[in-house]
BALOMI-505024 format. One record per residue: x, y, z of N, C-alpha, C in turn; residue in three letters. Coordinates in steps of 0.02 Angstrom, whole numbers, plus 50000, padded with zeros to 5 digits. Layout:
BEGIN
XYZXYZXYZALA;...
This chain:
BEGIN
489805089848988490135093549042490675089249073MET;491285091949085491825087949115491645085449183PRO;491985080149204491845077149270491995082049326ALA;491615081449380491695085949436492355084749472MET;492675090349492493305089949528493205092849598THR;493475089549649493435091949718494135093949741PHE;494165098849787494815100649814494755102749887TRP;495295101849924495335103749994496025106750006ILE;496045112650037496675115750055496895113250124ASP;497525110850127497805108250190498405112550209VAL;498415114950271498955119250294499225116750361ARG;499865118050372500185116650437500625122550453HIS;500415126450503500775132650519501475131250545ASP;501555126050584502215124550613502735123050560GLY;502535119250509502995117450455502995122350398LEU;502535127350402502435132150347502285128450283HIS;501865123350288501705119050232500995120250209ALA;500895119950143500225120750114500175116250053TYR;499595113350044499485109249984498745109149969ARG;498585109549905497885108749883497815101749856ARG;497385097849888497255090949867496655091049819ILE;496735088349759496195088249710496065081149687THR;495465080049660495285073549634494565073349611GLY;494385068049578493705067349551493225064249602ARG;493495061049654493075057749705493145061549771ASP;492595064149797492595068349857492895064649916LYS;492695058249925492925054649984493665052849979TYR;493905051649918494625050449909495015056749926VAL;494755062549902495085068949916495105070149992VAL;494545068950026494525069950099495025065250134GLU;495065059050110495535054250140496255056350129ALA;496405058750068497085061050053497265067150095LYS;496785071750102496905077750143497045075850215ALA;496645071150242496745068950311497425065550319ALA;497605061450269498245057950272498835062950269ALA;498765068050226499305073050221499385076850286GLN;498825078950316498855082550379499135078150434LEU;498945071750435499215067250486499965066350478ALA;500205065950415500925065250403501295071450427ALA;501005077350412501335083450435501325083950511TRP;500775082050543500735082250616501245077550647ASN;501325071650617501815066850642502525069650635GLU;502655072750577503315075650565503455081250615LYS;502955085450627503025091050674503125088450745TRP;502755083250764502815080450831503515077650842ALA;503785074250790504465071550796504975077150804LYS;504875082550766505335088250771505305091350840MET;504695092050867504615094950934504925090350987GLN;504805083950979505075079151027505845079151025GLN;506115079750964506835079950957507135086050992LYS;506785091750986507015097751020507015096851096GLU;506495093451120506435092651193506975087951221ARG;507255083751177507735078851202508465080951191THR;508565087151171509245089651161509515091951229LEU;509925087851259510165089351327510835092951326TYR;511295090551287511975093351290512035099451245THR;512505103751262512615109751222512875107951153LYS;513255102651148513505100551084512935098351038GLU;512455094851068511865092751029511475098851005GLN;511435103851047511065109851029511425113650974LYS;512095113650976512485116750922512365113050857LYS;512355106350861512235102350801511525103550775GLU;511055104250821510365105650800510325112350763SER;510665117350789510665123950756510975123350686ALA;511505119450681511825118650616511365115050567ALA;511005109950591510545106250548509975110850524ARG;509725114850570509175119350552509405124650502ARG;510015126950511510305131650463510375128450395THR;510605122150395510695118550332510015117650297HIS;509505115950336508835115150306508575121750279LYS;508705127150316508485133750293508835135650227ALA;509495134150224509875135450163509615131250105THR;509455124950120509175120650068508505123250043GLU;508075125550090507415128150071507485134150025ALA;507945138750042508065144550000508365142449933LEU;508795137249935509095134749873508575131849826GLY;508085128349854507545125549813507165131149779VAL;507025136549817506675142249788507095145349732ILE;507735146149745508185149249696508225145149632GLU;508205138449638508305134149580507665131449550ASP;507105134649565506455132149540506445131549464ILE;506735136249430506725136049357507265131349330LEU;507875131949354508425127849327508315120349340THR;508005118649396507875111549410507395108549358ASN;506935112649334506445110249284506785108849217ALA;507345112249205507705111149142508015104249139MET;508115101249197508485094949201508035088749196GLU;507385089749194506935084049193506515083949129ARG;506305078049111505885077049052505165078449073ASP;504855083549043504185085549063503645081149032SER;503815077248982503305073048950503005068149000ARG;502345067849000502015063549049502005056349025PHE;502195051849069502205044649054501525041649073ASP;501135040149022500465037449034500495030749071TRP;501025026949062501075020349093501065020849169GLU;501275026649195501275027649268500575027449297ARG;500095029149256499405029149280499095022149281LEU;499415017549247499115010849242499215006949306LYS;498725002749319498734998449378499024991649359GLU;499574989849390499904983449373499974978749433THR;499694980649489499764976649549499394969949543SER;499634965049579499334958449579498764958149630GLN;498294953749617497744952649664498034950149730PHE;497934953949783498294952649845497934947949893SER;497294946749883496934942449930497144935149922LYS;497334932149978497564925249975496994920449958ALA;497174915149923496674910049905496464906149967ALA;495844903849969495624899850026496074893650034PRO;496184891550095496614885750109496194879350104ILE;496474874450069496134868050062496054864850131LEU;495444863050149495334860250217495674853450225PRO;495904852150286496204845650303495634840850321VAL;495584835450284495024830850295495154826350355LYS;494614825150394494664820550450494704813450424ARG;495154809450451495224802550427494634798150452PRO;494494792950414493984788150434494304783550488ILE;493984782850545494274778550598494284771250576PRO;494704767450608494774760250591494134756450608ALA;493944752150562493334748250572493464742650622GLU;493024741750671493114736150718493014729350681PRO;493444724550696493424717950663493244712550714LEU;492824708050693492544703050738493084698450768ILE;493634697650732494144693050756494654696450801TYR;494544702750817495004706150862494944703050932GLU;495494702950970495494699651035494944702251082PRO;494794708651079494314711451126493614708651116LYS;493494705851054492824703251040492804695551049TYR;493344692551072493344685351085493064684151155ARG;492624679351162492344677851229492904675551277PRO;492904678351336493394676451387493084670851430GLN;493284664651417492964658851449493404656151505LEU;493084655751563493434652651620493274645051622GLY;493504641651674493404634451681492664632751685LEU;492274636551727491564635251734491204636651669LEU;491444642151632491124643751568491204637951518ASP;491754634651523491864629151476491454622951497ARG;491334622251561490964616351586490204617351580LEU;489984623651590489254624951590489084628651526ILE;488684625551485488524628251418488154634851423SER;487704635651472487334642051477487794647851492SER;488294646551534488784651951550489204653551488ARG;489384648351451489784649451390489394653651340LYS;488734651851331488314655451284488264662851303LEU;488194664251369488134671151393488774675151376ARG;489364671851386489994675351370490054676851294ARG;489824672151255489844673151182489384678951162VAL;488784679051192488304684451175488564691251198GLU;488904691451256489184697851280489724700451232GLU;490144695851208490664697951161490354700351095ALA;489824696851074489474698751011489144705551020LYS;488844706851078488504713251091489024718951092ARG;489604717851122490134722951123490344724751051LEU;490434719551010490624720850941490084724750904PHE;489444722650913488894726050878488864733450899ASP;488964734850965488944741750988489514745850958GLU;490104743050958490684746650929490594747750854ASP;490314742750821490204743250749489694748750734LEU;489164749050775488654754250765488954761150776ALA;489364761750831489684768250844490154770250786ARG;490514765250761490974766650705490594768950643TRP;490054765450629489654767250570489374774450577GLN;489144776350638488894783050649489454788250641ALA;490054786350667490624790950662490834791850589GLU;490814786350550490984786850479490504791650443VAL;489864790950459489364795450429489524802750448VAL;489694803950512489834810750535490464813550502ALA;490994809350497491614811650466491504813250393VAL;491164808750358491024809950287490614816250277ASN;490114817350321489694823250316490114829550328LEU;490544829150380490964834850396491444836450339GLY;491754831250311492214832350255491854835050194ASN;491254832550183490864834850126490674842150134SER;490464844050196490284851050210490894855650201THR;491474853150227492084857150220492264858050147ALA;492164852650106492304853150035491844858150001ASP;491204857950020490714862649991490894869850009GLU;491074870950073491254877750094491884880150059GLU;492364875450051492974877350016492834878949943TYR;492424874749911492264875949840491884882549832ASN;491444884049880491084890349878491564896249887LYS;492034895449936492514900749949492984901749889ALA;493194896249858493654896749801493304899949741ILE;492654898349732492284901449677492214908949689ARG;492074910849752492024917949769492684921449759LYS;493224918249781493894921149774494084921949700TRP;493934916749661494094917149589493674922549555GLU;493044923349579492624928749552492894935649568GLY;493114936449632493404942849652494044944249614GLU;494444939049604495064939749567494924941749495LYS;494444938449464494274940049395494004947249390ALA;493584949049440493294955749441493854961049449GLU;494344959349491494904963949503495294965249438TYR;495454959849403495844960549342495434963449285TYR;494784962149286494344965249236494314972749245THR;494244974849309494234982049324494914985249308ALA;495454981649324496124984149309496214984949234GLN;495994979949197496054980249124495644985949096LYS;495034986949123494604992349099494914999149114ALA;495204999849175495525006149193496125007549146ARG;496525002349135497105003349091496895004749019ASN;496345001648998496085003048931495845010248926ALA;495545012748981495325019748982495925024448977GLU;496475022749010497075026849006497345026748935ILE;497345020848903497555020448833497105024648788ASP;496455024548805495975028548766496115036048775ALA;496285038048836496455045048849497085047048811GLN;497575042548810498195043948773498045044648698ARG;497625040248672497445040548601497065046948586SER;496615048848632496225054948622496685061048622ALA;497195060848665497675066448666498075066548600TYR;498285060648577498655060348514498235063048456SER;497575062148461497125064748410496935072048422GLU;497215074948476497105081948494496375083648508ARG;496025078948540495345080448561495375085448619GLN;494965090748618495035096248666495055094048740PRO;494575089848761494565087748831495195083848849ASP;495435079848801496035075848814496655080248818ALA;496685085548778497245090148781497265093648849VAL;496685095748872496635098948938496855094048993VAL;496615087848987496785082749037497535081449038ASN;497845081048979498565079748975498965085649005TYR;498775091748988499115097549015499045097849091CYS;498465095849116498365095549189498835090449220ASP;498925084749188499385079549213500105082149214LEU;500295085849162500975088449159501105093349216VAL;500635097849228500715102749282500695099349350LEU;500255094349357500205090749421500855087049436THR;501195084849384501805080949393502405085349412ASP;502315091849410502855096549425502885097849500SER;503455096449531503515096849603503725103849626GLU;503375106249678503525112649709503545111749784TYR;503805116649821503785116249895503075115449920PRO;502995112349978502325111250006501945117650018ASP;502305123150030501965129450045501665132749983SER;501815130149923501555133049862500895129749843PHE;500395133649824499765130549800499895127249732PRO;499565121549722499605118249657498895118049630LYS;498675123749603497985124449581497975128649518SER;497555126649471497485130349408496845128449374TRP;496645132449326496085130949282496335131449211GLN;496125126649169496365126349100495775126749052LEU;495895130048996495405130248941495795129748876ASP;495515126048829495865124748765495425126948707TYR;495725130748662495375132948602495625128848543LYS;495255123548523495505119048471495595122348403PRO;495185127548389495225130648323495885134548315GLU;496165136948370496795140748366497365137248402SER;497235131348431497735127548468498045131848524HIS;497605135448558497825139848613497605136948680LEU;498065136948727497915134648795497895140648841LEU;497365141348880497295146748929497385143748999LEU;497825146749038497945144449107497805150149155ILE;497365148949202497295153349261497645149649318ASP;498235152049336498685148349381498715151949448TYR;498625148149503498665150949571499395151149592SER;499675157149595500375157949616500405158449692LEU;500985156849721501045157449794501035164749816PRO;500785165949876500845172749903501515173449938ASN;501675179449958502345180849984502475177150050ILE;501935175150085502025171450147502305164450135GLU;502285162150072502555155550056503305155450049SER;503615161350046504345161750040504665160850108ILE;505115156050116505445155050181505885161050199PRO;505835163250261506225168950283506835166950324ARG;506825161050353507365158950397508015158250357LEU;508545161450382509195161250349509705157250389LYS;509685158150455510185154850497509915153850567GLU;510125148450600509955147250671510615146350709VAL;510685149950763511285149350805511085147350876ARG;511535143750908511435142050979511895146551020TYR;511585150651062511965155151105512075151651171VAL;512685149351180512845145151238512765148951304GLN;512955155351304512915159351366512205159851392ALA;511725160251346511025160851367510645154351360ARG;510975149251334510665142751324510015143351285ASP;510055146751226509465147651186509655148051112GLU;509155146851070509255147350998509035154350974PHE;509405157050927509205163350895509155162250821THR;508665165350791508555164550719508705171150683GLU;509025170450625509165176150582508735175450520SER;508335180550506507855180150451508025185150396ASN;507795183750337507875188350281507445194550293LEU;507685200250271507295206350277506745206750225GLY;506275211350234505705211950188505925213250117ASP;506435217550108506665219150040506935212950006ALA;507325208950043507615202850014507065197849996ALA;506565197150040506015192550027505625194749966VAL;505495201149960505115203649902505505202549837GLU;506155203349840506565202049780506535194749760LYS;506595190349810506545183149796505855181549770ILE;505335184449800504645183049781504515184949708TYR;504735190849688504635193049619504965188049571ASP;505585186049587505955181449544505605174649540ALA;505335172349597504985165849599504375165949553VAL;503995171349553503395171649511503575171349437LEU;504095174949418504315174649348504555167649331TYR;504915164549377505185157849365504625152649359LYS;504125153049402503555148349398503205149149331ILE;503115155349310502775156749246503165153649188THR;503815155049185504225152449130504295144849135LEU;504345142249195504395135049205503765131549180ARG;503185134149197502555131049176502495131049100SER;502685136649069502665137048995503155132048965LEU;503745131648993504245126948969503995119648974HIS;503715117849032503495111049043502935109148994GLU;502465113548984501905112048939502135111548866LEU;502575116048846502795116048776503245110048761ILE;503705108448806504155102748794503785096048801THR;503245096048838502855089848848502345088648793ALA;502265093548749501725093248698501935088748639ASP;501945082248651502155077548599501645076848543VAL;501025078848556500505078348504500465084748462ALA;500895089648477500885096048441500185099148442ASN;499885099148501499205101848508499215109248526SER;499795111948544499845118848568500245123048519LEU;499935128448495500295133448455500485139348499ASP;500055140848548500195146548593499865145248660SER;500125148748711499875147948779499785154848810ILE;499225155848843499115161848884499135159648957VAL;499575162848995499675161149066499475167249107PHE;498945166549147498735171749193498905169649264ASN;499325173549298499535171849366499115175449417GLY;498765171649460498315174349511498615173049580TRP;498515177849625498775177149694498215178449743VAL;498115173749789497645174749844498025177649903ARG;497775183049931498125186249987497605189950029ALA;497805191850089497375195750133497515203150121ILE;496995206750102497075213950090497165217450157GLU;497705221250163497865224450227497325229250250ALA;497005232750203496525237850222495875234950249ALA;495665229250223495015226350241495065219850281THR;495635216650278495705210150311495355204550274GLY;495105206050213494735201150174495205197850123GLN;495065191550107495465188050058495285190549988GLU;495785191949948495685194049879496045189149833THR;495825188949771496155184749720496235188949658ASN;496845191349646496965195849590497455193049541GLY;497345194649477497825192849425498365198149424CYS;498995196049436499535200949441500045200449384ILE;499985195149343500415194749283500055190649230LEU;500205192249167499875188749112500355188849053SER;500395183349018500855182848961500575177948909ILE;500665179648846500485175048792501115173548752GLN;501265167148743501875165248707501695160748648VAL;502095161448596502045157048538502535151248548ASN;502305145248535502715139348548503375139548510LYS;503355141548448503955141648407504455146648434GLU;504205152648451504645157848477504935155848545GLU;504505153048589504735151348656505255145748654PHE;505195141248606505665135648602506375137848584SER;506455143948559507125146348541507495149448601THR;507145150248657507445153548715507845148548756ILE;508435150448778508855146248822508695148348894ASN;508205145048923507975147048990508515145949043LEU;508965141249031509485139849080509945145849091ALA;509995150149040510445155949045510075162549046LYS;509425162449032509035168649029508885171349099ALA;508855177949107508645181149169507885181349168GLU;507545178249218506815177249214506405183549200PRO;506535188949236506135194949227506245197849157LYS;506875198149135507025200849069506705196549015ALA;506715189949025506395185348977505645186548974CYS;505335187349033504615188649036504445195048998PHE;504835200349009504705206648975504835206148900LYS;505375202448881505525201448810504955198148774LYS;504605193548808504035190048779503385194148784LEU;503465200548804502905205248809502395203148863LYS;502655200348918502225198848974501995205249008GLY;501405204949038501105210749071501115209749146VAL;501345214749183501345214549255501685220749282GLY;501565222349345501875228349374502625227149383SER;502995232649391503725232049398503905228449463SER;503455228649512503575225449576502985220849592LYS;503065214549577502515209849584502285209049656LEU;502755209949703502585209149774502055214049797ALA;501965219449759501455224349777500755221749761ALA;500715216249723500065213049706499595217949671LEU;499865221849625499455226549586499065222549534VAL;498405222549536498015218549489498055221449418PRO;498065216949370498055218949299497505215049263ILE;497325217449204496825213949165497175208449125ARG;496955202249130497275196849093497255198049017PRO;497765195448983497785196148910497175192848878ILE;496985187148905496385183748880495915182748938LEU;495295185248931494805185148985494415178648985GLN;494025177649037493575172049040493085172348981LEU;492945166548953492475166148898491765165948925ASP;491375171148910490695171448936490185168248889THR;490425165548833489975162448786489885155148806GLN;489285153348822489135146548845488465144548816ASP;488445138748784487825136548751487265135548801GLU;487425135248865486895134348915486515140748927ARG;486805146548909486495152948924485895154148878PHE;485365156748907484755158048869484525165248882VAL;484115167948837483865174748848483465175148913PRO;483545180648948483185181449011482545185348999SER;482095184949047481475188949042481335191949111TYR;480965197349111480855201149173480335197749217ALA;480495197249280480045194449330479965199349388VAL;480505203049401480535207149461479955212149466GLU;479745214949409479215219949410478535217049430ASP;478475210449427477835207349446477815205749521THR;478375206949556478415205349626478115210949668ILE;477675209149715477415214049763477325210649830ASP;477055214249878477005211749946476545205749953SER;476125204449902475665198749906475985192349879THR;476555193049846476875187249813477235182949864MET;477055176549865477405171649907477945168449864ASN;478565170349876479115167949834479195160349836LEU;479015157349891479105150149898478605146149856ALA;478095149549829477585146049790477605147949716ALA;478075152449696478085154649627478375149349581MET;478265150049516478525145349467479285144949474ASP;479565138749473480285137949486480715141449433TRP;480485141549369480875144849317480845152449326GLU;480255155049345480205162149360480665164049419ASP;480705159449467481125160849525481855161449504PHE;482085157249458482775157649435482905164349399GLU;482435166549359482515172949324482485178749373HIS;482095178049426482075183249478482765183849511LEU;483055178249526483725178249557484225181549510ILE;484175180049445484625183149397484545190749398ARG;483935193149399483815200349400484085203649463GLU;483975200449520484215203249583484965204049582VAL;485315198849560486045199149561486315203649505PHE;485925204449453486135209149400486155216149428GLU;485665217849470485665224349503486215224749556LYS;486315219249592486815219249645487515220549617GLU;487645217949557488315218749527488335224149473PHE;487795228049467487755232849412488285238249415SER;488525239949475489025245249481489735242749469ASN;489825236349457490485233549449490635231549377ASP;490245234049330490345232449259490355224849249ASN;489895221549283489855214249279489275212049236SER;489275205749219488765202949176488465196849210GLU;487795196449212487455190749242487065187149188VAL;487175180549182486825176649131486465170849165LYS;485885169149138485505163449165485575157549118ILE;485595151549146485705145649105485035142549085THR;485085138049037484495134649012484155130649068ARG;483495131049071483125127649124483235120149120ALA;483445117249177483575110049176483325106549239SER;483245110349293483025107649356483475101849378ARG;484125102349361484585096949378485055098649435ASP;484945104349467485365106149523486035108949502GLY;486115110549437486745113249414486785120749422GLY;487085124149373487155131349376486505134549351VAL;486225139149389485625142649368485785149549340ASP;486315152649365486535159049340487275159749350ALA;487595163849308488315164949313488455172449312VAL;488875174649358489095181549360489805181749334VAL;489935186049284490615187249261490815194149287PHE;491185194049341491375200249376492025202849344ASP;491995208749315492575211549280493045215549325GLN;492895215849389493335219449435494035216249431ASP;494565220249418495235217349408495525214249471PRO;495295216249530495565213649592495165207649617LEU;494515208549619494085203349647493795198849593ARG;493875200949530493495198149475493565190749463GLY;493135188449420493125181349404492425178949391GLY;492325172649402491695169349386491355167249450LYS;490715168949457490315167049516489715163149491ILE;489625157149518489045153149498488505153749552VAL;487885153849529487315154749575486825149049564ILE;486605146149618486075141149615485475143849654GLN;484885143049624484265145349656483855139249676ALA;483645139049739483255133349765482605136049794LYS;482065135249756481405137149781481155131249823ARG;481345131249887481215125749932480705127849985TYR;480355122750010479915123950068480165120250129THR;480685116350121480995112750176481705115150187ASN;481985113550244482665115450260483155112450209THR;483615116550186484115114250137484665110550174VAL;484795104350153485295100350187485995101350159GLY;486465097850189487175098750170487315096150100VAL;486905091450074487045088650008487005093949954SER;486515098649960486455104049911487065108549913ALA;487335109749973487925114049980488545110449952VAL;488575103949963489135100049934489105100449858ARG;488495099749830488415100149758488645106949731ASP;488475112249768488695118949747489455119449746LEU;489765116749799490495116949804490815113249745TYR;490545107449730490805103649673490715107449608GLY;490145110949601490015114949541490515120649535THR;490665123949591491145129449591491815126949564VAL;492035121249589492675118449566492635116349493VAL;492095112949475492015110449407491975116149355ASN;491665121749375491585127349329492195131949328GLU;492685130549372493265135049376493075141849403GLY;492595142049448492335148349474492715150549536ALA;492675157049551492995159749610492545158949672ASN;491885158549660491425158549716490765155349696LYS;490395152949745489735150249733489235153349781GLY;488635154749756488105157649797487485153149791ILE;487215151049848486605146949849486055151149880LEU;485505151949843484935156049865484335151549873VAL;483995151949930483405147849941482855152049973THR;482245149649966481685152850000481605150250071THR;481965144850087481905141950154482515143950196ALA;482795139150232483395140450272483855134350267ASP;484425134550300484915129250296485005125950364TYR;485165119550362485305115950423486005117650448GLY;486135116250512486795117850541487365114350505PRO;487245108250479487775104650443487945108250377ASP;487445111450347487565115150285488015121250298ALA;487855124950353488265130750370488975128550389TYR;489025122950424489695120550445490115118650384GLU;489805115450335490175113450275490415119550236PHE;489995124750233490155130750193490695134950226ALA;490795134050291491285138150327491985137150298ARG;492345142550289493035142550263493075140450190ASP;492515140450154492515138950082492245145050045LYS;492395145649981492145151449942491405150749925PRO;490995150049977490275148949969489895154050010LEU;489335156449983488885160850020488185157750019THR;487885156950078487215154150084486725159650101LEU;486245160850057485735165950069485065162450083LEU;484805163650142484165160650162483585164950136SER;482985162650151482395166350129482385173550156GLY;482565174350219482575181150248483115185450215SER;483685182450197484205186150161483955188350092ASN;483585183950059483315185649993482815191349997LEU;482375191250047481885196750056482255203350068LEU;482785203050107483175209050121483505211650058HIS;483765207050016484085209049954483585212149906LEU;482975209449903482445212349861482265219349886LEU;482195219849952482025226349981482555231549967ALA;483185229449966483745233949951483665237049883LYS;483365233249837483285235749768482565237849754HIS;482195239249808481535242449800480955237849788GLY;480995231549808480435227049797480245223549862HIS;479605223149875479335219749934479015213149913GLN;479145208149952478845201549940478785198050008ALA;478525192050007478465188250070478625180950056ARG;478775177250109478895170050105478495166750160ILE;478035162450141477625158650188477695151250167ASP;478115147550203478265140750183477665136050191LEU;477285137050244476705132750256476195133650201LYS;476065139950183475585141350129475845138550063GLU;476495139350051476785137049988476725129449982ALA;476845125850037476775118550035476075116450013LYS;475565119950041474875118250024474725119849951GLN;474985125649927474855127649858475185122749809ILE;475815120949824476175116449779475885109449781LEU;475615107349839475315100749845474665100449805GLN;474285105749806473645105949770473745106249694ASN;474315109249673474435109949602474805104049573SER;475015099449616475405093649592474955088749555ALA;
């Protein structure tokens, strides 16, 4: 199974900016999302502050002109989305992924050794007896002066010897600490370059795997090519890829921008008489025309980038399904519908001069499928559907008919519980021409069941995890579900438990494509389909403990 991918959507209403941050490490993704939002907030704050400091009318006129210029530039970027791609080399440079930075931690500083103090010498003047006239005449007085001088020397010598010992000990300790620090630093440096070398070797291995057209490597390379393609911040950069090695076909489910991502501002004027700014915006018809053209351009641009970047000749054809997330006016609910789909042959597509072709006419010439007015978001059936064949799927067996009011769901066999969940959701989706499959028993917290919803507007893949728990479900299980949704390329995830969820679990699931069904929700769902059961967590704990 491919490595888990995490994503976070970041939006800034003031700047009309949107970006989906993706990555393999959840904490890195969270850090990047926080950094992006902080950068946008800082940019917005500077813009606001700049507006507040415009005092003169001339400055305000200049501000209006700058804003008009930026609006014109934004519309120009939208207009040139396809032609700009023609001017760049789409082939991905693997060397850019390699880490070449130097070890930045400074080496420990060699300690400055304390000098050994000067040794006191017996012939120094201070140690000579100071003899007066009486000292010279009286031998006992002379002897006393000599002994005093000798005692002073002995005391100084003893102090010097003790100080020498202390200095040598201090210098030795400093040397030991330095040697220890240098060994640690050299170890960290070696570890840094070993990790760098291993990472770069892994990149070389990925490049070799792509050259050998290994399926996972082809998908990874195509993902890098699409990721390297720059779009306005308001456009989502999200897709799911699947590769069919036997036919060299790449399938892309691509998240296209919704119409709200198209800039409407055309001009800003400063009205001196009223001391205010007025904005001139594009009308709905103009925006819809631009929007339709943008979707065709993104589609053709993505096909062009993937085909021209395919140095390993791993692609013979590409299927591109364009999906749009939008709020349905009638229900106020978010929908995700496929509104265009096209399959192109690499050889045929390479003969097209995209720089001169009219995008919509080119799309139709290549037998692309979509409504005449894409802005209407009319859902269509993709040319190539999700593959429901998965080696993890196993035959299901009936459990639901054995359920009655005496059955404690929290104490039932965990595999039977998974099949029960499959049956319940099979009935729940039965009116939508959907298919529910259960995966091979693994007890690994992965996917327990998969719904393939064929509804052309809402449709897609829904993963279900069943947790026969007797304790409160924590946020870690919900995080795992979210990661599974992303990793499986699913539209939604559903977590079903016999217990309940903690507040942190509900908080994490908020604003994400996740549904948490507690034990009471499960009983209600069973009752909806004509089955009565019960959940007694205390009793279940005792039963499971006795059977352990």
